[in-house]
DRENPA-3360 file (N, C-alpha, C; in nm, 2 decimals, always signed):
BEGIN
1 = MPPSTDLL = +0.71/+0.09/+0.71/+0.54/+0.00/+0.70/+0.47/+0.08/+0.59 ~ +0.43/-0.02/+0.51/+0.33/+0.05/+0.38/+0.22/+0.15/+0.47 ~ +0.15/+0.22/+0.36/+0.04/+0.31/+0.38/-0.08/+0.21/+0.43 ~ -0.17/+0.28/+0.51/-0.30/+0.19/+0.55/-0.37/+0.19/+0.44 ~ -0.42/+0.06/+0.42/-0.53/+0.05/+0.31/-0.65/+0.02/+0.37 ~ -0.77/+0.10/+0.35/-0.88/+0.10/+0.43/-0.96/+0.00/+0.32 ~ -1.04/-0.12/+0.38/-1.12/-0.22/+0.29/-1.25/-0.20/+0.30 ~ -1.30/-0.20/+0.18/-1.47/-0.17/+0.16/-1.55/-0.25/+0.28;
9 = QGTLDLLV = -1.63/-0.21/+0.29/-1.74/-0.26/+0.39/-1.76/-0.42/+0.35 ~ -1.75/-0.50/+0.41/-1.79/-0.63/+0.40/-1.64/-0.71/+0.31 ~ -1.54/-0.64/+0.27/-1.42/-0.73/+0.19/-1.34/-0.80/+0.30 ~ -1.33/-0.76/+0.43/-1.27/-0.85/+0.52/-1.36/-0.98/+0.53 ~ -1.47/-1.02/+0.53/-1.54/-1.10/+0.53/-1.50/-1.22/+0.41 ~ -1.50/-1.15/+0.31/-1.49/-1.20/+0.17/-1.32/-1.23/+0.20 ~ -1.23/-1.20/+0.22/-1.09/-1.24/+0.25/-1.09/-1.34/+0.36 ~ -1.13/-1.34/+0.44/-1.14/-1.41/+0.50/-1.19/-1.58/+0.48;
17 = LRTLALES = -1.33/-1.58/+0.43/-1.35/-1.70/+0.37/-1.27/-1.74/+0.26 ~ -1.20/-1.66/+0.20/-1.14/-1.70/+0.09/-1.03/-1.79/+0.12 ~ -0.94/-1.72/+0.24/-0.83/-1.80/+0.27/-0.87/-1.90/+0.35 ~ -0.99/-1.90/+0.41/-1.03/-2.06/+0.46/-1.08/-2.16/+0.38 ~ -1.12/-2.13/+0.23/-1.13/-2.18/+0.15/-1.04/-2.31/+0.12 ~ -0.88/-2.27/+0.16/-0.78/-2.35/+0.15/-0.77/-2.46/+0.22 ~ -0.78/-2.41/+0.39/-0.76/-2.48/+0.45/-0.81/-2.43/+0.58 ~ -0.82/-2.51/+0.71/-0.86/-2.46/+0.82/-0.75/-2.36/+0.87;
25 = MHGWGIAQ = -0.74/-2.31/+0.97/-0.66/-2.21/+1.02/-0.68/-2.13/+1.15 ~ -0.59/-2.09/+1.24/-0.59/-2.01/+1.33/-0.59/-1.85/+1.31 ~ -0.63/-1.78/+1.38/-0.62/-1.61/+1.34/-0.52/-1.56/+1.31 ~ -0.40/-1.59/+1.38/-0.29/-1.53/+1.33/-0.25/-1.58/+1.19 ~ -0.27/-1.69/+1.20/-0.22/-1.77/+1.04/-0.34/-1.69/+0.94 ~ -0.44/-1.66/+0.96/-0.50/-1.62/+0.85/-0.49/-1.49/+0.83 ~ -0.45/-1.42/+0.93/-0.38/-1.26/+0.91/-0.27/-1.27/+0.81 ~ -0.20/-1.36/+0.87/-0.06/-1.36/+0.79/-0.05/-1.42/+0.63;
33 = RIQQVSRD = -0.16/-1.48/+0.64/-0.20/-1.55/+0.48/-0.23/-1.43/+0.40 ~ -0.34/-1.37/+0.43/-0.37/-1.26/+0.35/-0.26/-1.14/+0.34 ~ -0.19/-1.12/+0.44/-0.04/-1.01/+0.43/+0.04/-1.07/+0.32 ~ +0.05/-1.21/+0.31/+0.15/-1.26/+0.25/+0.08/-1.24/+0.10 ~ -0.01/-1.29/+0.06/-0.08/-1.31/-0.07/-0.10/-1.15/-0.11 ~ -0.10/-1.08/-0.07/-0.14/-0.93/-0.06/-0.02/-0.86/-0.12 ~ +0.10/-0.95/-0.05/+0.23/-0.87/-0.08/+0.27/-0.76/+0.03 ~ +0.19/-0.80/+0.12/+0.22/-0.68/+0.26/+0.12/-0.57/+0.24;
41 = ALQIGQGS = +0.03/-0.57/+0.12/-0.03/-0.46/+0.09/-0.17/-0.46/+0.21 ~ -0.18/-0.54/+0.26/-0.32/-0.56/+0.32/-0.28/-0.62/+0.46 ~ -0.30/-0.54/+0.57/-0.24/-0.58/+0.73/-0.38/-0.59/+0.82 ~ -0.42/-0.72/+0.86/-0.51/-0.72/+0.93/-0.51/-0.73/+1.06 ~ -0.55/-0.63/+1.14/-0.54/-0.61/+1.29/-0.62/-0.71/+1.34 ~ -0.57/-0.77/+1.48/-0.64/-0.83/+1.55/-0.78/-0.79/+1.60 ~ -0.79/-0.64/+1.60/-0.89/-0.57/+1.66/-1.03/-0.56/+1.53 ~ -0.97/-0.59/+1.40/-1.07/-0.63/+1.31/-1.09/-0.79/+1.29;
49 = LYPALHRL = -0.99/-0.84/+1.27/-1.01/-0.96/+1.23/-1.09/-1.06/+1.34 ~ -1.06/-1.06/+1.46/-1.14/-1.18/+1.57/-1.30/-1.13/+1.59 ~ -1.32/-0.99/+1.57/-1.48/-0.98/+1.55/-1.53/-1.02/+1.43 ~ -1.45/-1.02/+1.29/-1.52/-1.08/+1.17/-1.51/-1.24/+1.19 ~ -1.42/-1.29/+1.25/-1.43/-1.43/+1.28/-1.58/-1.47/+1.38 ~ -1.60/-1.41/+1.47/-1.71/-1.42/+1.53/-1.84/-1.42/+1.47 ~ -1.81/-1.33/+1.39/-1.93/-1.23/+1.32/-1.96/-1.36/+1.23 ~ -1.88/-1.41/+1.16/-1.88/-1.54/+1.06/-1.92/-1.66/+1.15;
57 = EYKGWVLA = -1.87/-1.68/+1.22/-1.91/-1.81/+1.33/-2.06/-1.80/+1.39 ~ -2.10/-1.68/+1.41/-2.24/-1.65/+1.43/-2.32/-1.66/+1.37 ~ -2.28/-1.65/+1.22/-2.39/-1.66/+1.08/-2.37/-1.79/+1.04 ~ -2.26/-1.90/+1.09/-2.27/-2.05/+1.07/-2.20/-2.06/+0.95 ~ -2.12/-1.94/+0.89/-2.03/-1.95/+0.80/-1.88/-2.04/+0.80 ~ -1.84/-2.02/+0.94/-1.70/-2.05/+0.99/-1.76/-2.17/+1.11 ~ -1.67/-2.27/+1.13/-1.70/-2.36/+1.24/-1.54/-2.33/+1.33 ~ -1.54/-2.30/+1.46/-1.40/-2.27/+1.54/-1.41/-2.40/+1.64;
65 = EWRASENN = -1.27/-2.46/+1.65/-1.23/-2.58/+1.74/-1.11/-2.55/+1.78 ~ -1.11/-2.58/+1.94/-0.99/-2.58/+2.00/-0.90/-2.67/+1.95 ~ -0.75/-2.66/+1.93/-0.67/-2.74/+1.87/-0.51/-2.71/+1.90 ~ -0.42/-2.81/+1.92/-0.29/-2.77/+1.92/-0.24/-2.72/+1.79 ~ -0.18/-2.62/+1.80/-0.11/-2.53/+1.68/-0.01/-2.58/+1.66 ~ +0.08/-2.56/+1.53/+0.22/-2.58/+1.50/+0.33/-2.59/+1.61 ~ +0.33/-2.49/+1.67/+0.43/-2.50/+1.80/+0.37/-2.56/+1.91 ~ +0.27/-2.63/+1.89/+0.22/-2.72/+2.03/+0.19/-2.59/+2.11;
73 = RRAKYYSL = +0.10/-2.50/+2.06/+0.02/-2.39/+2.18/-0.09/-2.41/+2.12 ~ -0.19/-2.39/+2.24/-0.35/-2.41/+2.20/-0.40/-2.31/+2.12 ~ -0.46/-2.33/+2.06/-0.52/-2.21/+1.93/-0.65/-2.25/+1.90 ~ -0.73/-2.20/+1.87/-0.86/-2.20/+1.82/-0.82/-2.18/+1.62 ~ -0.90/-2.30/+1.58/-0.88/-2.29/+1.44/-1.04/-2.26/+1.41 ~ -1.00/-2.18/+1.27/-1.16/-2.18/+1.21/-1.16/-2.26/+1.05 ~ -1.26/-2.31/+1.03/-1.29/-2.38/+0.90/-1.41/-2.30/+0.85 ~ -1.42/-2.36/+0.70/-1.55/-2.28/+0.62/-1.64/-2.43/+0.64;
81 = TRTGRRQL = -1.79/-2.40/+0.65/-1.89/-2.46/+0.68/-1.93/-2.49/+0.56 ~ -2.03/-2.57/+0.50/-2.10/-2.59/+0.35/-2.16/-2.45/+0.36 ~ -2.25/-2.38/+0.43/-2.31/-2.26/+0.41/-2.20/-2.17/+0.40 ~ -2.05/-2.16/+0.47/-1.99/-2.10/+0.42/-1.91/-2.06/+0.28 ~ -1.90/-2.19/+0.24/-1.87/-2.22/+0.08/-1.97/-2.16/+0.00 ~ -2.12/-2.17/+0.04/-2.17/-2.13/-0.06/-2.21/-1.95/-0.09 ~ -2.20/-1.92/+0.09/-2.17/-1.75/+0.08/-2.04/-1.72/+0.03 ~ -1.94/-1.79/+0.05/-1.81/-1.74/-0.04/-1.85/-1.72/-0.21;
89 = EAELKDWE = -1.88/-1.83/-0.25/-1.95/-1.81/-0.39/-2.02/-1.71/-0.41 ~ -2.11/-1.66/-0.35/-2.18/-1.53/-0.36/-2.14/-1.38/-0.32 ~ -2.04/-1.41/-0.25/-2.00/-1.28/-0.22/-1.85/-1.23/-0.36 ~ -1.80/-1.36/-0.37/-1.73/-1.34/-0.50/-1.77/-1.32/-0.64 ~ -1.91/-1.36/-0.66/-2.00/-1.29/-0.76/-2.02/-1.15/-0.71 ~ -2.07/-1.11/-0.61/-2.06/-0.97/-0.57/-1.97/-0.87/-0.60 ~ -1.83/-0.94/-0.56/-1.71/-0.88/-0.58/-1.69/-0.87/-0.73 ~ -1.74/-0.95/-0.82/-1.72/-0.91/-0.97/-1.78/-0.84/-1.00;
97 = RISTAIAL = -1.92/-0.83/-0.97/-2.02/-0.70/-1.01/-1.98/-0.59/-0.98 ~ -1.94/-0.55/-0.84/-1.91/-0.44/-0.78/-1.75/-0.39/-0.86 ~ -1.68/-0.46/-0.89/-1.54/-0.44/-0.90/-1.55/-0.39/-1.06 ~ -1.65/-0.47/-1.14/-1.64/-0.42/-1.30/-1.69/-0.28/-1.29 ~ -1.82/-0.29/-1.20/-1.87/-0.11/-1.22/-1.80/-0.02/-1.17 ~ -1.71/-0.01/-1.06/-1.64/+0.06/-1.04/-1.52/+0.10/-1.13 ~ -1.47/-0.03/-1.20/-1.37/-0.01/-1.31/-1.42/+0.06/-1.42 ~ -1.57/+0.05/-1.45/-1.62/+0.14/-1.54/-1.63/+0.28/-1.53;
105 = VLK = -1.67/+0.31/-1.40/-1.69/+0.45/-1.36/-1.51/+0.53/-1.35 ~ -1.40/+0.43/-1.32/-1.28/+0.49/-1.34/-1.24/+0.53/-1.49 ~ -1.28/+0.49/-1.58/-1.24/+0.47/-1.70/-1.26/+0.59/-1.73;
% end
């Protein structure tokens, strides 16, 4: 198992929003996609993911609906709302600004 990677506060929301920009997914699929795309560097646990999804739903950035999954089980699927897409754009701009500032300090 790779070493633990702690995420900056707010980064999980950005990762979830970015993942859902591609397509609606259930929670396990979101965690799997993040893990795969990060080449196993990021592993999001249920104890972090589901509170984040509920928070994003409460803010109106994601919409949740129950549907049948790929293996015909009932699962809650999450998708971005229009407000969520705008928030994703804002979060990406903030991430660029912060990561550029951090890179300058680390030089």
